[in-house]
C-alpha positions as CSV (number, residue, x, y, z in Angstrom):
1,M,23.8,172.8,101.4
2,T,27.1,174.7,101.1
3,Q,29.1,171.8,102.5
4,E,27.3,169.3,100.2
5,L,28.0,171.5,97.2
6,R,31.6,171.8,98.2
7,E,32.0,168.1,98.4
8,L,30.4,167.7,95.0
9,L,32.8,170.2,93.4
10,A,36.0,169.2,95.2
11,P,37.0,166.2,93.0
12,V,36.0,167.8,89.7
13,R,38.7,168.1,87.1
14,Y,36.4,168.1,84.0
15,V,33.1,169.9,83.5
16,V,30.7,169.1,80.7
17,W,28.3,172.0,80.3
18,D,24.9,172.1,78.7
19,L,24.6,175.3,76.6
20,D,21.0,176.6,76.8
21,G,20.5,177.3,80.5
22,P,23.8,177.1,82.3
23,I,25.8,179.1,79.8
24,C,23.2,181.3,78.1
25,R,19.5,181.5,77.1
26,V,19.9,180.9,73.4
27,F,16.4,182.2,72.4
28,A,16.2,185.2,74.7
29,G,16.1,187.6,71.8
30,H,14.7,185.3,69.2
31,P,11.9,183.6,71.2
32,A,11.7,179.9,71.2
33,N,7.9,179.8,71.1
34,A,8.0,181.8,67.8
35,V,10.7,179.5,66.4
36,A,8.5,176.5,67.4
37,R,5.5,178.1,65.5
38,D,7.7,178.7,62.4
39,L,8.9,175.1,62.6
40,V,5.3,173.9,62.4
41,M,4.9,176.1,59.3
42,E,7.9,174.3,57.8
43,L,6.2,171.1,58.6
44,E,3.1,172.3,56.7
45,R,5.3,173.2,53.7
46,L,6.6,169.7,53.7
47,G,3.2,168.2,54.2
48,L,4.1,166.7,57.6
49,D,2.0,168.8,59.9
50,G,-0.5,165.9,60.3
51,L,2.2,164.2,62.4
52,L,1.3,166.6,65.3
53,A,-1.7,166.6,67.5
54,E,-3.5,169.9,67.7
55,E,-2.2,170.7,71.1
56,E,1.4,169.8,70.0
57,R,1.3,172.4,67.2
58,F,1.4,175.1,69.9
59,G,4.2,173.8,72.0
60,P,6.8,176.4,73.1
61,D,9.9,174.3,72.5
62,P,11.2,173.8,68.9
63,L,13.5,170.9,70.0
64,A,10.5,169.1,71.4
65,V,8.5,169.6,68.2
66,L,11.5,168.3,66.2
67,L,11.8,165.2,68.4
68,L,8.1,164.4,68.0
69,V,8.4,164.5,64.2
70,A,11.5,162.4,64.2
71,E,9.8,159.8,66.4
72,R,6.8,159.6,64.0
73,H,8.4,160.0,60.6
74,A,11.0,157.8,59.0
75,D,12.0,160.1,56.1
76,S,15.6,161.0,57.0
77,A,15.8,163.5,54.2
78,A,12.9,165.5,55.6
79,I,14.3,165.3,59.2
80,A,17.7,166.5,57.9
81,R,16.0,169.5,56.3
82,L,14.2,170.4,59.5
83,E,17.3,169.9,61.6
84,Q,19.2,172.2,59.3
85,W,16.4,174.8,59.4
86,L,16.5,174.8,63.2
87,T,20.3,175.1,63.2
88,E,19.9,178.3,61.1
89,Q,17.4,179.6,63.6
90,E,19.8,179.0,66.4
91,L,22.6,180.7,64.6
92,M,20.3,183.7,64.0
93,A,19.5,183.7,67.8
94,V,23.1,183.7,68.9
95,P,23.8,187.5,68.6
96,R,20.8,188.2,70.9
97,A,21.4,185.3,73.3
98,L,21.4,186.3,77.0
99,P,24.4,185.2,79.1
100,T,23.5,183.3,82.2
101,P,24.3,185.5,85.3
102,Y,27.8,184.6,86.6
103,A,28.4,182.0,83.9
104,D,31.3,183.9,82.3
105,P,33.2,184.5,85.5
106,L,32.5,180.9,86.7
107,I,33.9,179.6,83.4
108,R,37.0,181.8,83.6
109,T,37.6,181.1,87.3
110,W,37.2,177.4,87.0
111,S,39.4,177.2,84.0
112,A,42.1,179.3,85.7
113,L,42.0,176.8,88.5
114,G,42.8,174.0,86.1
115,A,39.4,172.5,85.2
116,R,38.9,171.4,81.6
117,F,35.6,171.9,79.8
118,A,33.5,170.6,77.0
119,I,29.9,171.3,75.9
120,A,27.3,168.6,75.3
121,T,24.1,170.1,74.0
122,N,20.9,169.3,72.2
123,N,21.4,172.6,70.3
124,S,23.6,172.7,67.2
125,A,27.3,172.5,67.9
126,R,27.7,175.3,65.3
127,A,25.5,177.6,67.4
128,A,27.3,176.7,70.6
129,A,30.7,177.4,69.0
130,A,29.3,180.7,67.7
131,Y,28.0,181.7,71.1
132,V,31.2,181.0,73.0
133,E,33.1,183.0,70.4
134,T,30.9,186.0,71.0
135,R,31.9,185.8,74.7
136,Q,35.6,185.3,73.9
137,L,35.5,181.9,75.6
138,T,36.5,179.7,72.7
139,G,39.8,178.8,74.4
140,C,37.8,177.4,77.4
141,F,35.7,175.1,75.2
142,P,38.0,173.1,72.8
143,Y,35.3,170.3,72.6
144,I,31.7,171.0,71.6
145,H,29.3,168.1,70.9
146,G,25.8,169.0,69.7
147,R,22.8,167.8,67.9
148,T,23.2,165.7,64.7
149,E,20.7,164.5,62.1
150,D,20.3,161.3,64.2
151,L,17.9,162.9,66.6
152,A,17.6,159.7,68.7
153,R,21.1,160.6,70.0
154,M,19.9,163.8,71.7
155,K,19.8,163.8,75.5
156,P,18.5,162.0,77.5
157,D,20.5,159.6,75.4
158,P,24.1,160.0,76.8
159,H,25.8,160.0,73.4
160,C,27.0,163.6,73.3
161,L,28.0,163.4,76.9
162,S,30.0,160.2,76.2
163,L,31.7,162.0,73.3
164,A,32.6,164.9,75.6
165,L,34.2,162.6,78.2
166,E,36.2,160.9,75.4
167,S,37.3,164.2,74.1
168,L,38.5,165.2,77.5
169,D,40.0,161.8,78.3
170,A,38.0,162.0,81.5
171,Q,36.7,159.3,83.9
172,P,33.1,159.8,84.9
173,S,34.1,160.1,88.6
174,Q,36.4,163.0,87.8
175,A,33.8,164.9,85.8
176,L,30.7,166.9,86.4
177,M,27.7,167.5,84.2
178,L,26.2,171.0,84.6
179,G,22.7,171.1,83.2
180,D,19.3,172.5,83.8
181,T,16.9,169.8,82.6
182,G,15.9,166.3,83.6
183,T,17.3,165.1,80.2
184,D,20.7,166.4,81.2
185,Y,20.5,164.6,84.5
186,Q,19.3,161.3,82.9
187,A,22.3,161.4,80.5
188,A,24.7,162.0,83.4
189,L,23.1,159.3,85.4
190,A,23.4,156.8,82.6
191,L,27.2,157.3,82.6
192,G,27.7,157.7,86.3
193,V,28.7,161.3,86.0
194,P,28.0,163.5,89.0
195,F,25.5,166.2,88.2
196,L,24.9,169.9,89.2
197,G,21.6,171.3,88.3
198,Y,21.0,175.0,87.6
199,A,17.5,176.2,88.1
200,R,16.9,179.9,87.3
201,N,13.3,179.7,88.6
202,Q,11.0,177.5,90.6
203,R,9.6,175.8,87.6
204,K,13.1,174.6,86.6
205,R,13.8,173.6,90.1
206,E,10.7,171.5,90.4
207,S,11.5,169.9,87.0
208,L,14.9,168.8,88.3
209,L,13.5,167.5,91.5
210,T,10.9,165.5,89.7
211,A,13.7,164.0,87.5
212,G,15.5,162.8,90.7
213,V,18.2,165.4,91.3
214,H,19.0,165.8,95.0
215,P,18.0,169.2,96.3
216,S,21.6,169.9,97.6
217,H,22.8,169.4,94.0
218,I,20.6,172.2,92.6
219,V,21.7,175.9,92.6
220,G,19.5,178.9,91.8
221,S,22.5,181.0,90.8
222,L,25.9,180.2,89.4
223,D,27.2,182.6,92.0
224,E,27.0,179.7,94.5
225,P,29.7,177.5,92.9
226,L,31.7,180.6,91.9
227,G,31.8,181.7,95.5
228,L,33.0,178.2,96.6
229,L,35.7,178.1,94.0
230,K,37.0,181.6,95.0
231,S,37.0,180.6,98.7
232,S,39.1,177.5,97.9
233,V,41.9,179.5,96.4
């Protein structure tokens, strides 16, 4: 696996990172399931809670809830209010977000070796920018592309990944998408961008495998690519 991972990383000049997972756990101190419940309460206040089936009202992922509503409701003003509400929740979560182990040293090492970075995330770009600022990594991420009010453009749609590549002036073959979900992989696949999956637990690994990610392109710790980069110096 080490050799296959080395071959994956060797040609990489540009890395497009997902935020939640590879860089940090956004809702580590402001739990996502609680945010999802509060989002359902916002839907009730707007009279839109009938858009969700009973079991969907208790989902743990606020982004998934928001997407369901957007798919079933054409009122862009209401969707915009909900998206803004979720952005505010993400900004509140940033001070207690948990850095992914080895993410900071991997970012700094890779950057020092000449790689250029962008972020393509389904989270708010404002939240992503706020988080990297807390880690003093702003200079490593000059380009951040996140969720907009057009929720159909969220991954797996490759829109934000495409914007990241354009920002970097990067060819897909020279780039790498580093993500932790099947939607990250699908976006990369759509553009022909090589993909490295980060799976912090077995559930995440199984999800990536189910999406079609090759086992040799999944790491359980960012210490693995960090070690390979250090050994190449």
